C-alpha positions in Angstrom: 165.1 72.8 -66.0 165.4 74.5 -62.6 162.6 77.3 -63.9 160.3 74.7 -64.8 160.6 73.0 -61.3 160.4 76.7 -60.2 157.2 77.5 -62.0 155.9 74.2 -61.3 156.3 74.9 -57.5 155.1 78.4 -57.5 152.0 77.2 -59.2 151.1 74.3 -56.9 151.8 76.6 -53.7 149.8 79.6 -54.6 148.0 81.4 -52.3 144.9 80.6 -54.0 145.5 76.9 -54.2 145.9 76.7 -50.3 142.8 79.1 -50.0 140.4 77.0 -52.1 142.2 73.9 -50.3 140.9 75.3 -47.1 137.8 76.0 -48.1 136.9 72.5 -49.0 138.6 70.9 -45.7 136.2 73.9 -44.0 133.1 72.2 -45.9 134.2 68.7 -44.5 134.3 70.0 -41.0 137.8 69.9 -41.0 138.6 73.3 -39.3 142.2 72.4 -38.0 143.1 71.3 -41.7 141.7 74.3 -42.9 143.7 76.7 -40.7 146.9 74.8 -41.6 146.1 75.6 -45.5 145.2 79.2 -44.5 148.6 79.6 -42.8 150.4 78.5 -45.9 148.3 81.1 -48.0 149.1 83.7 -45.7 152.8 82.8 -45.8 152.7 83.5 -49.4 150.6 86.5 -49.4 150.7 88.4 -46.2 147.9 90.6 -47.5 145.2 87.8 -48.6 142.2 89.4 -47.1 139.8 86.1 -47.8 142.5 84.2 -46.0 142.4 86.1 -42.9 138.7 86.5 -43.0 138.2 82.7 -43.4 141.1 81.6 -40.8 138.9 83.8 -38.4 135.8 82.0 -39.2 137.6 78.2 -38.7 139.5 79.7 -35.1 135.9 80.7 -34.1 134.5 77.2 -35.2 137.3 75.4 -33.0 136.6 78.2 -30.4 139.8 79.5 -30.4 138.2 83.3 -30.0 141.3 85.3 -29.2 143.1 84.1 -32.3 139.8 84.7 -34.5 139.5 88.3 -33.4 143.4 88.7 -34.5 142.5 87.4 -37.9 139.2 89.5 -38.3 141.2 92.7 -37.2 144.4 91.7 -39.6 141.3 91.5 -42.3 140.2 94.9 -41.4 143.2 96.6 -41.6 143.4 95.0 -45.4 139.7 96.1 -46.2 138.5 98.8 -43.8 135.3 99.3 -45.2 134.2 95.9 -45.2 131.0 95.6 -42.6 130.8 91.6 -43.0 133.9 91.3 -41.2 133.1 93.9 -38.1 129.7 91.8 -38.0 131.5 88.6 -37.7 134.2 90.3 -35.2 131.4 91.4 -33.1 130.1 87.7 -32.8 133.4 86.7 -31.5 133.8 89.4 -29.1 130.2 88.5 -27.9 131.6 84.6 -27.4 134.3 86.2 -25.2 131.5 88.3 -23.2 132.9 91.6 -24.7 129.5 92.9 -25.3 130.7 96.9 -25.4 133.5 95.7 -27.9 130.5 93.7 -29.8 128.2 96.7 -29.8 131.0 98.9 -31.4 131.8 96.5 -34.1 128.2 96.3 -35.2 127.9 100.1 -35.3 130.9 99.9 -37.3 129.1 97.3 -39.8 125.9 99.5 -40.0 128.0 102.6 -40.9 129.4 100.3 -43.7 126.3 98.3 -44.9 123.4 99.6 -46.9 120.5 100.1 -44.7 118.2 97.5 -46.8 120.7 94.8 -45.7 121.5 96.1 -42.3 118.5 94.8 -40.4 120.4 91.5 -38.6 123.6 94.3 -37.6 120.4 96.0 -35.9 118.8 92.9 -34.5 122.5 91.6 -33.1 123.3 95.1 -31.7 119.8 95.2 -30.1 120.3 91.9 -28.4 123.7 93.5 -26.9 122.0 96.2 -25.6 119.7 94.0 -24.0 122.4 91.9 -22.3 123.9 95.0 -20.9 120.3 96.2 -19.7 120.4 99.1 -21.8 116.6 98.4 -23.0 116.2 102.0 -24.8 118.9 101.4 -27.0 117.8 97.7 -27.7 114.2 98.9 -28.4 115.6 101.5 -31.1 117.7 99.1 -32.8 114.9 96.5 -33.1 112.4 99.3 -34.1 115.0 100.0 -36.8 115.4 96.4 -38.0 111.4 96.1 -37.8 111.2 98.9 -40.2 113.8 97.1 -42.7 112.0 94.1 -42.2 108.4 94.6 -40.9 107.5 90.5 -41.1 110.4 89.5 -39.2 109.0 87.9 -36.1 112.0 87.6 -33.8 112.5 91.4 -33.8 108.9 92.0 -32.3 109.5 89.2 -30.0 112.7 90.5 -28.6 111.7 94.2 -28.6 108.8 93.0 -26.5 111.3 91.3 -24.1 113.1 94.9 -23.6 110.0 96.7 -23.3 108.8 94.3 -20.7 112.0 94.7 -18.8 111.4 98.4 -18.9 107.7 97.6 -17.1 106.0 98.6 -20.9 103.3 95.7 -20.7 101.2 97.3 -23.2 104.0 97.9 -25.8 105.4 94.0 -24.9 101.6 92.7 -25.5 101.2 94.4 -28.9 104.9 93.0 -30.0 104.1 89.7 -29.0 100.7 89.6 -30.3 102.5 90.7 -33.7 105.1 88.0 -33.2 102.7 85.4 -32.5 100.6 86.2 -35.6 103.7 85.8 -37.6 104.2 82.4 -36.3 106.6 83.0 -33.4 106.3 80.3 -31.0 108.7 82.1 -28.3 106.4 85.1 -28.5 103.1 82.8 -27.9 104.5 81.0 -24.7 105.3 84.5 -23.2 101.8 85.6 -24.1 100.7 82.7 -22.6 102.6 83.2 -19.3 102.7 86.6 -18.8 98.9 87.5 -20.3 95.7 86.1 -21.2 95.4 83.8 -24.1 92.5 85.7 -26.0 94.5 87.9 -28.1 96.8 85.3 -29.7 96.4 84.5 -33.6 97.5 81.2 -35.0 100.5 81.2 -37.0 100.2 81.6 -40.6 103.7 79.2 -41.8 105.5 76.4 -39.9 108.7 75.5 -40.6 108.6 72.0 -40.2 111.1 69.0 -40.4 109.5 66.0 -42.2 110.9 62.7 -41.1 112.8 60.0 -42.9 109.9 57.9 -43.8 108.5 60.9 -46.1 111.3 63.0 -47.7 114.3 62.1 -45.8 114.1 64.4 -43.3 114.2 67.3 -45.6 112.4 70.6 -44.2 109.5 70.9 -46.9 109.0 74.7 -45.7 112.0 76.6 -46.6 113.2 79.4 -43.8 112.2 83.0 -43.8 114.2 84.0 -41.1 116.2 87.0 -42.5 113.3 87.8 -45.1 110.0 87.2 -44.0 107.2 87.3 -46.8 105.8 91.1 -47.4 109.2 92.0 -46.2 111.0 95.5 -47.1 110.1 99.2 -47.2 107.8 100.0 -50.2 109.1 101.3 -53.4 107.6 104.4 -54.6 107.8 103.1 -58.1 104.7 101.8 -60.5 105.7 98.0 -60.0 105.4 98.6 -55.8 102.0 96.5 -56.2 103.4 93.8 -58.1 105.8 92.9 -55.2 103.1 93.3 -52.5 100.7 91.2 -54.8 103.6 88.3 -54.8 104.0 88.6 -51.3 100.3 87.8 -50.7 99.8 85.4 -53.5 102.7 83.5 -51.5 101.0 83.8 -48.2 97.8 82.5 -49.8 99.4 79.4 -51.4 98.8 80.9 -55.4 102.5 80.1 -56.3 101.7 80.4 -60.1 100.5 83.9 -59.5 103.0 85.0 -57.3 105.7 84.1 -59.7 104.1 86.2 -62.2 103.8 89.1 -60.1 107.5 88.9 -58.9 108.5 88.6 -62.4 106.8 91.9 -63.5 108.6 93.4 -60.3 112.1 92.3 -61.1 112.0 92.8 -64.6 112.8 96.7 -63.6 114.3 96.3 -60.2 116.9 93.9 -59.1 115.8 93.5 -55.4 116.9 90.6 -53.4 113.8 90.3 -51.1 111.9 89.7 -54.4 114.1 86.9 -55.7 114.0 85.4 -52.6 110.4 85.0 -52.2 109.9 83.6 -55.7 112.7 81.3 -54.9 110.3 80.1 -52.2 107.4 79.9 -54.5 109.2 77.9 -56.9 110.4 75.5 -54.5 106.7 74.6 -53.7 106.1 74.3 -57.5 109.0 71.6 -57.5 110.7 74.2 -59.9 113.9 73.4 -57.6 116.2 74.5 -60.3 114.5 77.8 -60.6 114.3 78.2 -56.9 118.1 77.8 -56.7 119.0 80.2 -59.4 116.8 82.7 -57.6 118.7 82.1 -54.0 122.0 82.4 -56.3 120.9 86.0 -56.8 120.1 86.5 -53.3 123.6 85.3 -52.3 125.2 87.5 -54.7 123.8 90.4 -53.5 124.1 89.2 -49.7 126.6 86.2 -49.1 125.8 86.2 -45.2 122.5 85.5 -45.7 122.1 82.1 -43.7 118.2 81.5 -44.4 119.2 81.8 -48.2 121.8 79.0 -47.9 119.5 76.9 -46.2 116.5 77.0 -48.9 119.1 76.7 -51.6 120.0 73.2 -49.7 116.8 72.1 -49.4 116.2 72.8 -53.3 119.7 70.9 -53.9 118.5 68.0 -52.1 115.6 67.5 -53.8 117.5 67.4 -57.0 119.6 64.8 -55.0 122.7 66.9 -55.1 123.6 65.8 -51.8 127.1 67.2 -51.6 125.8 70.6 -52.5 122.9 70.5 -50.4 125.5 69.6 -47.3 127.8 72.5 -48.7 124.8 75.3 -48.2 123.5 74.0 -45.0 127.2 74.1 -43.7 127.3 77.2 -45.0 123.8 78.3 -43.4 125.4 76.9 -40.0 128.7 79.1 -40.5 126.4 82.3 -40.3 124.3 81.3 -37.9 125.5 78.6 -35.9 122.1 78.2 -33.7 120.0 77.1 -36.9 118.6 73.8 -35.6 117.0 73.0 -38.8 120.1 73.5 -40.8 121.8 70.6 -38.5 118.6 68.6 -38.8 118.7 68.6 -42.5 122.4 68.2 -43.1 122.0 65.2 -40.8 119.2 64.0 -43.1 121.3 64.4 -46.0 124.4 62.5 -44.6 121.7 59.9 -43.9 121.0 59.6 -47.6 124.8 59.3 -48.3 125.2 56.7 -45.5 127.1 58.8 -43.5 125.6 57.7 -40.4 128.3 58.7 -37.8 128.4 62.3 -39.5 124.4 62.3 -39.4 124.2 61.5 -35.7 126.5 64.3 -34.9 124.1 66.7 -36.4 121.3 65.6 -35.0 123.2 65.8 -31.7 124.2 69.4 -31.9 120.3 70.4 -33.2 119.2 69.0 -30.1 121.6 70.8 -27.9 120.3 74.0 -29.6 116.7 73.0 -29.3 116.3 70.1 -26.3 112.5 69.6 -27.3 113.6 68.9 -31.2 111.0 65.9 -31.7 112.1 65.2 -35.2 115.7 65.2 -34.3 115.4 62.7 -31.6 113.1 60.5 -34.0 115.4 60.7 -36.9 118.6 60.4 -34.7 116.8 57.1 -33.4 116.1 55.6 -37.1 119.9 56.1 -37.9 121.0 54.4 -34.9 118.6 51.8 -36.0 120.6 51.8 -39.3 123.8 51.2 -37.3 122.2 48.0 -35.3 122.5 50.1 -32.1 118.8 49.0 -31.3 118.7 49.9 -27.5 120.1 53.8 -28.2 117.8 54.1 -31.2 114.9 53.0 -28.9 116.0 55.7 -26.4 115.9 58.1 -28.8 112.4 57.4 -30.2 111.0 57.3 -26.7 112.4 60.6 -26.3 110.2 61.8 -29.4 107.4 60.0 -27.8 107.6 62.4 -24.6 107.7 65.5 -26.6 104.8 64.2 -28.5 103.1 61.2 -27.6 100.2 61.7 -30.6 102.4 60.5 -33.4 101.7 56.7 -34.5 104.6 56.8 -36.9 107.0 56.8 -33.6 105.0 54.3 -31.7 105.5 52.0 -35.1 108.9 52.6 -35.5 109.6 51.9 -31.7 107.6 48.7 -32.1 109.9 47.7 -35.2 112.9 48.1 -33.5 112.0 46.1 -30.1 111.1 43.4 -32.7 114.6 43.2 -33.9 115.6 43.0 -30.0 112.9 40.2 -30.1 111.2 42.0 -27.2 107.7 41.1 -29.2 105.5 41.6 -26.3 106.6 45.1 -25.9 106.5 45.7 -29.5 102.9 44.9 -29.7 102.2 47.3 -26.9 103.3 50.2 -29.1 102.0 48.9 -32.4 98.8 48.6 -30.2 99.4 52.8 -29.5 99.8 53.2 -33.0 96.7 51.9 -34.3 94.6 53.3 -31.7 96.0 56.9 -33.1 95.6 56.0 -36.4 93.4 52.8 -37.2 93.4 53.3 -40.8 96.9 52.4 -41.5 97.8 48.9 -42.7 101.2 48.7 -41.9 100.7 48.8 -38.5 98.7 45.8 -38.5 101.0 43.9 -40.7 104.0 44.5 -38.1 101.8 43.8 -35.3 100.7 40.6 -36.8 104.5 39.5 -37.5 105.2 40.3 -33.7 102.0 37.8 -32.8 103.6 35.2 -34.9 106.8 35.3 -33.6 105.1 34.8 -30.0 103.1 31.7 -31.9 99.7 33.4 -31.9 99.1 32.7 -35.3 95.2 33.1 -35.0 95.7 36.5 -33.9 98.4 37.1 -36.5 95.8 36.1 -39.2 93.2 38.3 -38.2 95.5 41.5 -38.1 96.5 40.5 -41.8 92.8 40.4 -42.6 92.4 43.6 -41.0 95.2 45.2 -43.3 93.5 43.6 -46.6 90.4 45.1 -45.5 91.9 48.4 -44.9 94.0 48.6 -47.9 93.8 47.2 -51.3 94.7 43.7 -52.8 98.0 43.3 -51.8 99.4 40.1 -53.0 102.1 40.3 -49.8 99.4 40.5 -47.3 97.5 37.3 -48.8 100.9 35.3 -49.0 101.4 36.4 -45.6 98.2 35.2 -44.2 98.9 31.9 -45.8 102.0 31.4 -44.1 100.2 31.9 -40.8 97.6 29.6 -41.7 100.2 27.1 -42.6 101.7 27.4 -39.3 98.5 26.2 -37.7 98.5 23.2 -40.1 95.5 24.8 -42.0 97.2 24.1 -45.5 93.8 24.0 -47.2 93.1 27.6 -46.3 96.8 28.7 -46.6 96.8 27.5 -50.4 93.5 29.8 -50.7 95.7 32.6 -49.9 98.8 31.6 -51.5 96.3 31.1 -54.7 95.0 34.9 -54.2 98.2 36.2 -53.9 99.6 34.2 -57.3 96.3 35.7 -59.3 97.4 39.3 -58.3 101.3 38.7 -59.0 101.9 35.4 -61.1 105.8 36.3 -61.5 106.6 35.8 -57.5 108.4 32.2 -57.2 108.4 32.0 -53.7 104.2 32.1 -53.6 104.6 29.0 -55.8 107.0 27.4 -53.4 104.8 27.6 -50.3 102.0 26.7 -52.4 104.0 23.4 -53.3 104.8 23.2 -49.4 101.3 23.2 -48.7 100.2 20.8 -51.1 102.6 18.4 -50.3 101.7 18.5 -46.7 98.0 17.7 -47.9 99.5 14.5 -49.8 99.2 16.7 -53.2 102.3 15.5 -54.6 101.5 16.2 -58.2 100.0 19.7 -57.6 103.4 20.2 -55.4 105.5 19.3 -58.4 103.3 21.7 -60.6 103.6 24.5 -58.4 107.6 24.0 -57.8 107.9 23.7 -61.8 106.4 27.0 -62.1 108.6 28.4 -59.6 111.5 27.0 -61.7 110.0 28.6 -65.0 110.1 31.9 -63.0 113.4 31.7 -61.3 115.8 28.7 -62.8 118.7 29.9 -60.7 117.1 28.6 -57.5 118.4 25.3 -56.5 116.2 24.9 -53.5 113.4 24.9 -56.0 115.2 21.7 -57.9 115.9 20.1 -54.7 112.4 20.0 -53.1 110.7 18.8 -56.6 113.3 16.0 -56.9 112.5 15.1 -53.2 108.8 14.7 -53.7 109.3 12.6 -56.6 111.9 10.4 -54.8 110.2 10.2 -51.2 106.4 10.4 -52.2 106.3 9.3 -56.1 108.8 6.8 -55.8 110.0 8.2 -59.0 113.7 8.0 -58.1 114.8 9.1 -61.6 113.4 12.2 -61.6 114.6 12.9 -58.3 118.0 12.1 -59.2 117.6 14.5 -62.4 116.6 17.4 -60.4 119.0 17.0 -57.8 121.5 16.9 -60.5 120.2 20.4 -61.6 120.4 21.8 -58.1 123.8 20.5 -57.9 124.8 22.4 -61.2 123.5 25.6 -59.4 124.9 25.1 -56.2 128.0 22.4 -56.3 129.5 23.0 -52.9 126.2 22.1 -51.1 126.9 18.8 -49.0 123.2 18.1 -48.6 122.4 18.1 -52.2 124.8 15.2 -53.0 123.8 13.2 -49.8 119.9 13.3 -50.8 120.9 12.4 -54.5 123.4 9.7 -53.0 120.1 8.3 -51.1 118.1 8.5 -54.3 120.8 6.2 -56.2 120.9 4.0 -53.0 117.2 3.3 -53.4 118.0 2.0 -57.4 120.8 0.1 -55.9 123.2 2.0 -57.9 125.8 1.3 -55.0 128.8 2.7 -56.9 127.5 5.8 -58.0 125.6 6.6 -54.8 129.1 6.2 -53.2 130.7 8.5 -55.3 128.1 11.4 -54.3 128.2 10.5 -50.4 132.0 10.8 -51.0 131.7 14.1 -52.4 129.2 15.1 -49.4 131.5 14.2 -47.2 134.2 16.1 -48.8 132.4 19.0 -48.6 131.4 18.5 -44.8 133.8 16.2 -43.1 131.5 16.2 -40.0 128.0 14.9 -42.0 127.0 12.3 -40.1 124.5 11.2 -42.0 126.4 10.8 -45.2 129.0 8.3 -43.4 126.1 6.5 -42.2 124.5 6.3 -45.9 127.7 5.5 -47.2 128.1 2.6 -44.9 124.6 1.3 -45.8 125.9 1.2 -49.3 128.9 -0.9 -48.9 127.2 -3.2 -46.2 124.1 -3.7 -48.7 126.5 -4.0 -51.7 128.7 -6.8 -49.8 125.3 -9.1 -49.6 126.7 -9.4 -45.8 123.3 -11.9 -44.7 124.1 -14.2 -47.9 127.5 -15.2 -46.0 127.5 -18.0 -43.7 127.7 -16.9 -39.9 130.7 -17.4 -37.9 133.4 -16.6 -40.3 136.6 -15.0 -39.5 137.8 -11.5 -39.9 140.1 -12.6 -43.0 136.7 -13.6 -44.5 135.7 -9.7 -44.5 135.1 -8.4 -47.8 136.5 -5.0 -49.0 132.9 -3.5 -48.8 132.5 -4.7 -45.2 135.8 -3.2 -44.4 134.7 0.2 -45.7 131.2 0.1 -44.2 133.1 -0.7 -40.6 135.5 2.0 -41.0 132.2 4.4 -41.6 130.4 3.4 -39.1 133.7 3.9 -36.6 134.1 7.4 -38.0 130.5 8.1 -37.0 131.0 7.0 -33.7 134.1 9.3 -33.5 132.2 12.1 -34.8 129.4 11.8 -31.9 131.5 10.4 -28.8 128.7 11.3 -26.7 126.0 8.9 -28.8 123.6 11.9 -28.8 122.7 11.3 -32.8 120.3 8.5 -33.8 122.8 7.7 -36.5 125.2 7.0 -34.0 122.8 4.3 -32.4 122.7 2.5 -35.8 126.2 2.6 -36.4 126.8 0.9 -33.1 124.3 -1.1 -34.0 124.8 -2.4 -37.4 129.0 -2.3 -36.3 128.1 -4.9 -33.9 126.3 -7.2 -35.9 128.7 -7.2 -38.6 131.4 -8.0 -36.0 129.5 -10.4 -34.4 128.5 -11.9 -37.8 132.0 -12.7 -38.6 132.6 -13.9 -34.9 134.5 -10.9 -33.8 132.3 -10.7 -30.6 134.6 -9.3 -28.3 135.2 -6.3 -30.7 131.3 -6.1 -31.1 130.6 -6.1 -27.4 133.2 -3.4 -26.6 131.2 -1.0 -29.3 128.0 -1.7 -27.7 129.1 -1.2 -24.0 130.9 2.0 -25.4 127.4 3.1 -26.5 125.6 1.6 -23.4 127.9 4.0 -21.3 126.7 7.2 -22.7 122.6 5.8 -23.3 122.3 3.4 -20.6 118.5 2.6 -21.2 118.9 2.6 -25.1 117.0 -0.4 -26.0 118.1 -1.3 -29.3 121.9 -1.6 -27.9 120.7 -3.6 -24.5 119.0 -6.2 -27.2 122.3 -6.4 -29.0 124.2 -6.7 -25.5 121.7 -9.3 -24.4 122.4 -11.8 -27.4 126.2 -11.3 -27.0 125.8 -12.0 -23.4 124.2 -15.0 -24.0 127.3 -16.3 -26.7 129.6 -15.4 -23.9 127.4 -17.5 -21.2 126.5 -14.4 -19.1 123.2 -15.9 -18.8 122.0 -13.7 -15.7 123.3 -10.6 -17.5 121.7 -11.5 -20.7 118.2 -12.1 -18.7 118.8 -8.5 -17.2 119.2 -7.0 -20.9 116.4 -8.9 -22.4 114.2 -7.9 -19.5 114.9 -4.1 -19.5 114.2 -4.3 -23.6 111.0 -6.0 -23.0 109.8 -3.7 -20.0 110.6 -0.5 -22.1 108.8 -1.2 -25.5 106.3 -3.2 -27.2 105.6 -3.5 -30.8 102.8 -0.9 -31.0 105.0 1.6 -29.2 107.8 1.7 -31.8 109.9 4.9 -31.4 113.6 5.4 -32.1 116.0 5.8 -35.1 115.1 2.9 -37.3 113.3 4.0 -40.6 111.8 0.4 -41.2 108.9 1.2 -38.9 107.0 -1.3 -37.0 108.0 -4.3 -39.3 111.1 -3.7 -38.4 110.7 -3.2 -34.8 108.5 -6.3 -34.4 111.7 -7.8 -35.9 113.9 -6.6 -33.4 111.5 -7.7 -30.6 111.1 -11.2 -31.9 114.4 -11.5 -31.6 114.8 -10.4 -28.0 112.1 -13.0 -27.1 113.9 -15.7 -29.0 117.3 -14.7 -26.9 115.4 -14.6 -23.6 113.9 -17.9 -24.3 117.4 -19.3 -25.1 118.6 -17.6 -21.7 115.7 -19.3 -19.7 116.3 -22.9 -21.5 120.0 -22.6 -20.2 118.7 -21.3 -16.8 116.6 -24.6 -16.7 113.0 -22.5 -16.8 111.4 -24.5 -18.9 108.1 -22.5 -18.9 109.4 -19.6 -19.3 111.4 -20.7 -22.3 108.1 -22.1 -23.9 106.4 -18.3 -23.2 109.1 -16.3 -24.6 109.5 -18.6 -27.8 105.8 -18.5 -28.3 106.2 -14.5 -28.1 109.0 -14.3 -30.4 107.2 -16.7 -32.9 104.3 -14.2 -32.6 106.7 -11.2 -33.7 107.5 -13.3 -36.5 110.9 -14.7 -35.9 111.4 -17.8 -38.0 114.0 -19.3 -35.6 111.2 -19.6 -32.8 108.8 -21.2 -35.4 111.3 -24.3 -36.2 112.0 -24.7 -32.6 108.1 -24.8 -31.9 107.8 -27.1 -34.8 109.7 -29.6 -33.1 108.2 -32.8 -31.4 108.8 -31.8 -28.0 107.8 -28.2 -28.5 104.3 -29.3 -29.5 104.1 -31.4 -26.5 105.3 -29.0 -24.2 102.7 -26.6 -25.8 100.0 -28.6 -25.0 101.0 -29.3 -21.6 101.7 -25.5 -21.0 98.2 -24.8 -22.1 96.8 -27.3 -19.8 98.5 -25.7 -17.0 97.5 -22.4 -17.5 93.7 -23.6 -17.9 94.2 -25.2 -14.7 95.7 -22.1 -13.1 92.7 -19.9 -14.2 94.3 -18.4 -17.1 92.2 -19.4 -20.0 92.9 -16.6 -22.3 96.8 -17.6 -22.2 95.7 -21.4 -22.6 93.8 -20.4 -25.9 96.9 -18.4 -27.1 99.1 -21.3 -26.7 96.8 -23.6 -28.5 96.4 -21.2 -31.4 100.1 -20.9 -31.8 100.2 -24.9 -31.7 97.2 -25.1 -34.4 99.2 -22.5 -36.7 102.5 -24.4 -36.4 100.9 -27.9 -36.4 97.3 -27.7 -37.8 97.1 -31.7 -37.9 97.1 -31.9 -34.2 93.8 -32.9 -33.2 94.5 -33.1 -29.6 95.0 -29.5 -29.5 91.5 -28.9 -31.2 90.0 -31.2 -28.5 91.6 -29.2 -25.7 90.4 -26.0 -27.3 87.0 -27.0 -27.5 86.5 -28.0 -24.0 88.2 -24.6 -22.8 85.5 -23.1 -24.7 82.6 -25.1 -23.7 83.5 -24.6 -20.1 83.6 -20.7 -21.1 80.0 -20.9 -22.5 81.1 -21.1 -26.0 79.4 -24.0 -27.2 79.2 -23.6 -30.9 83.2 -22.3 -30.8 83.6 -25.8 -28.7 81.4 -28.0 -31.2 83.7 -26.8 -34.1 86.8 -27.3 -32.4 85.6 -30.9 -31.7 84.6 -31.7 -35.0 87.8 -30.4 -36.6 89.6 -32.8 -34.0 87.2 -35.7 -34.4 88.2 -35.3 -38.6 91.6 -35.2 -37.5 91.1 -38.9 -35.7 90.5 -37.8 -32.5 88.2 -40.2 -30.6 87.7 -38.0 -27.4 86.5 -35.3 -29.8 84.2 -37.6 -31.3 82.6 -38.9 -28.1 82.5 -35.1 -26.9 80.4 -34.6 -30.3 77.9 -37.1 -29.5 77.4 -36.0 -26.0 77.2 -32.4 -26.0 76.9 -31.3 -29.3 73.5 -33.1 -30.8 
């Protein structure tokens, strides 16, 4: 048993296992963790070369350069002929400003590295010689590097700098010209600064980073930093031509022929430059697996080739092997920490894996290396946008715009982000610039239209969408969007035309039918609206909203409450937790006087939303209507209240609790109905309490003032009753109905008639006989039945005659005629009323009307009218 566990422990703790664990942590940028695991590996195997070498890399990565040098030194003791370790130790010594020590290590690396692979060593040693101002030795090293890699632009640039420092301007001009032709921008800038621009050639290839909207920030053109096309010293074999031809074909973009040439060359010669360039060509032909195979060969031959890892990462990205791409970019960065593109594209790959924080860190590193890296600023801005850090996103894209103000996409994206901040005016400014740069991109017009719509500039939004339609193809969404904006301008007919066009292009979008239904409903085309909603349901039968709307159209406009209930039931089946659905179905059942079922639905609506005031209000109405309140005799007592009325009262009181500030129309209704029920059963004090409670919050609410006026009359507070009724009548007329009551003008006229009747009662008690009769007449004109009954009594008939005479004598003939018309309506056999009316019309010059009035009076037996007919009408 002991041996078993001992073997298991050794297996789990082997140096190789710890090394593999460290390597994984290193790839995850967990350098501290990698060092801890490498320590374990070294404890187990103190002569583990790879562990020391990698621990040196990790220590260098965390800038613990002294420890890194110790590790590299130990690795050299174990394998003294490994040139790579000297190369890395030289970089670390350089970081400690030990340039002489770095030169010594690079010299040793050159001794141990085959010349065909030693270009990087010469380049780096040349840089160190230049730094210590030994320009002659620097020039020798750069020259040697150029012999190995004659198309590497950086070596020409750097050799030119050393020559310039020695005063060899002609030599520096020649070197910078060659570097410029090879695509080196630094050389081009040096020529501009130090010489005329006449001799500068255009670069042949650019390593550009595409933005995220194109290829998720992948660098489309692989790097050729270490292996410039046309690179190595030519072989003296018969196959030399194939290599040269392959390079020429790559430069001209004929990648198929390039691959054919490299195939023939590689059939006889294992050459890393040829594998590299063939991988380059395969990449552009989208043979990513073939490219990876070639880059694998290069890495086998030269495991410290940064650009090869970088290019292989690009190919893996294209194959959606994002983890593999990240690993390659990471390796490229380890070898060349100044590789801004590797940071950039590793960030873009992390973006693709939703590692937004990691992506931002890498974009930031790329920017630290190259402060003018516009693509890094732009893409970092888009990543911050993904994190909803809108202000920071705008800052980054603004920086990209400062670097390159001619990129329409930058302005477009910044405008879009400003829209998220609801800064629509500024977003429009950005869209304007984007359109000025690229007037043929329909998306710019579409986004600008949305910002304009958010500023309620619907007409201009429509113009932009029309422009997008003209530029692009027949996009169903564009027609739909234009229809929405037309609907916002209440141009429903034209909106329907656009919705119809969208449906013709895409007949399977339920939203299009839904919005056309809404427009048809607004045009009172209810059957068409129902047909559209039926189609929307066929496409998407799981959308409760469509059943709800179809049910509402059927019930509210076509009065088909049964169909409405059926649709609301289907909506509830889909969404049984929606309080509003039960409320609406309850309302429809109330319309059918199915009180018990309506109450069940409204109770469910309240259970789902205990603050649903409308549901309480409608449930109270159900109880009130079910009780046949007004069929009961008035002035009963509280004990006469039915269970239904008790429930109605509880619901009205609950509404008042939910809206103590009386801000909701339903609360006004609740107070009004509550006071009416209480008053009907003689509970006037309690009724008075609730009305005053409402008026404390809404002192000018005429509905409550009218109710209080009636109660004040019953309490014999005649002056207060007069004040209340006066306020109501001053505020409103039958033709200016506003307020919470859904019964419209007819209901309102009834309420106003009651107010006039109440005021007439008050004036009667205050001995204002004329005022009493005037208000009683106005109450009658508003349809008040009590007023009609009172005016039908003999004393009222005589009083109306007398009042009409008084009004006529006072010069108010119109008012006098009005009273006579009321008198005749109530008592059509009153001949004296016709006599007086005829006399007034005659004096007003209406002879024909006067004669007709006297004729009617004569027919009713009025002798004075008969005499008037003889005298004035023959």
